[in-house]
N, C-alpha and C positions, 0 to 999 in steps of 0.2 A: 435486574440490568444486565442486559447484554453489551458487552463493549466490543465494537468492531474498530480496529485501527485502520485505517488507511495510510498504507507508505507506496512509496514508490520515486521513480526517478523525476529528478529536478524539472520540473516546467511539465509534468505528463498532465495536471490537471486534477490533482487530489481535492482541491478547495472546491472544484468546480462539481466533480462528482458528489461530494459531501451533500452540497446544494440539492443536487439531482435525486439523490436518496431519499433526502429528508421529503422531497415532493412525492417520490414513488411509494415511501414506506406510509405516509401519512393516510391515518384511517381511523374512523371513530373507535376502532378497537383496538388499536395499536398506536401507542406514542413513541415519539422520537425525541432526543435531544442530542445537541452538539457541543462537543469541546473541542477548542482550540488548544493546542500545545506547542504553536511555533510563536515563541516569544518576539521573534523579530520580524514576523510579518508587518507589513504596512497597511494592506487592505485585504478584507475578505468580502466574497459572493453573498455572505450569508450573515447574520446578525448571531455569533454563538450564544448560545444560553450558558455557557461557562467558559472563562477565557483566561489563560495562563498570564495574559499580560495585564489581568488586574492585580497579580501576585509578584509577577518578575519584571523590573524594569530593563529592558535591555540598553537603553539608551545611558541610563545612570551606571550601569555596570561597564561599559565600553569607556566611558569617560573616569569612573573611579579608577579603574586598572589600567587605562590607556590600553585598550585591547582594539585589534582591527576587527573587521566583521567577523571573521571565522572564529577567532579569539572569544569575542562577546558574545555569540552565538553558544557556542560551547559552554562557556561560562552560564549562561542563562538557562541552558537546557539543565545542565548539573543541578543550579539552583531551585529549578521545579521541584526535584525530589522533595525538598523539604515541605513544599506545600499542598501534598498528594492529601494529606488527612483532610484539609480544608475543603480541595476540589470534591474529594469524594463526598464530602457532606452536602456540599451544593447540589451534586448529581442527585444523591438520595434523597432530598428534598423535592426535586422535581419528579421523582419517581416513575420515569421513563421505562418504557420494556427493551428501547434499544439506546445507546448512545454510540453516536458517530463520532471518533475521535481523529482530528485533523491534525496529521503530525508535521513537524518540520519540513520545508521545502527540500531541503539537504536531507538527503535520506540517511547517511551516514552518521549526521549528528543525535540522530535518535535510535538507529536500528543497532548501531555496530558500539555504542558506549553503554556503561553499565547502567547509566541513569534510565535508559529507553526501559530496557527490561524491567528495572526496579519499578519504575512508573505504570507498567501495563501490568504488572502481577500484583502492584497494590490497589490499582483502582477495580479492578476485575475479579481479586481474591483468586487469580490463576486461571480463571474460567473466562476466556476472550478468544476472538478470531482475528485474524489479518488479512487485508486485501492488500495485494501488491499489485500497483497498476504502473504499467510501461507504456510511453508515448509510442505511438503506431510508427515514429521514424525507425523504430528499431525491426520494423519488418522488410525493410529495403535489402537486405543481404540474410542468407542462411546464418552467418556466422554471428552477425548481430543479435538475431534472435536466441541463437543457442548462448550469448553472453547473458541474456534476460532470463533464459532458463536457467541460469546458475546464480544468477542473484536471487531468484525467486527461492530457489533450494537454500540459498543462504540466510535467509530472512526466516523460512521456516524450520530450519535448524537453529538459529539463534533465538527463536521464541519459543520454539517448541508449541506450536499452537496451530489449529487448521487454518489452512491459506487458501484464499479464492484467487487466482491469477486474471488478470484482466488487461487488456489492451485498449487506450483511451483513442480519441479522435478517431474513431474508425469511420466516420464520414469523409474524411478528408484523405482516405486511401484510394487511389487509382484502382479501377476494378481488377486490373490483372493482378496486382500486389495483394489485394484483398482476397482473391480466391486463392492464388498460391499459399498465402499463409494459413489460410484454411486447410489445406491440403497437409501443410508442415504439422499442423495440429493434431488432424485427425490419421495419418498416415505417418508414421515413425520414418518408414522406409524411403517414403519420397525426401523429408527432411535429410537423411542421411545422405542420399544420393545428390542432393543440392549441396549438402555441406561439403562434400567431398570433392565436387567438380569446383567448387570455389578456391579450397584450400589447396594450396601447393609447399614443397619444400619438406624439411626432416619434421615437421611437428604433424604430419597426416596421421602418424599411429596414435600419438598421444592424444590428438584432437578427438580421433575416433574412438578410444577408450573413455573418454570424459562423455561423448554424447551418449555412447552405449550405457553407460552408467546412469544417466540423468534418464534414458528412456526406461532403463528397468527398474529404477526406483519410482517409477511413475511421476515425474515432474511434469513431463509433456502435459499430462492430464488434460483438462478442459479449461483453456484461456477463453475467456469470455470476450467478446468485441463489443466496446461499449462507446456511446457518445450521448455526451450530455447536450447536445443540439438537438440529434433526433430522438434520444430517448432508446436507442436501440442497446439491446443487451441488460438494460436496468431490471428487467421482470426475470430475466435469467439469474442475477447477482442477486438480487432478494430472495430470490426460491433458495438458491446456494445457502445464502444466511440464515435462513429459516430452518434448514435441513439439518446445517451444523449445531444450532442452538437448541434444536428440539432433541437433540442427543441421538441424531444420524450419523454421526462422525466421531470418531475417537478424538479425544485432547491430547 
């Protein structure tokens, strides 16, 4: 059971990517299951095979403890940990080769709380990968893209698992932004020049050191441009996941 945790910025299209990947992976020789781990989601574009909402009642928790939306989500995610054994049992009965895990829309609720890491480790027995999905709106300025690099590195550091970086909604990008972003990803010096031309003031030296460190440790890597509308990048993403889970990348 190869677990792939889909994480990313709010509104980046994580659930839509799950649906698109199911369609892409579907093969007579490869089975795929979906797990929804967002207890507060009202609607999903796919019917999850296993659903945390069957175990954790977001509305009941909110009412019982008089919690606001964010507090109820935190309580629900934390409560999910106690049901991991049952969820894992459901998944094992399905016997799927891949399990695509749709995480909460607010990334920090899963990525940066102890519950998120505990759930990932318990479900997969420590052998899993992550997909970090960023909205294409973060390509409008080089500083926005660098902030995404920092976020992706924080996810990889937090979970200590192979990570595939993706940009969503690539079909909505103007041609000039798309081409410039491609250069940022493939040519660190080009990104550095654009970044410094935008930055000003006393933080230039510090920002430059941060960017240089990210490039040196390989965070820039290969961000895959994806579109759930056109199918762009889905073959590349699936190929990366296959490589990771066939032992081609250190855990």
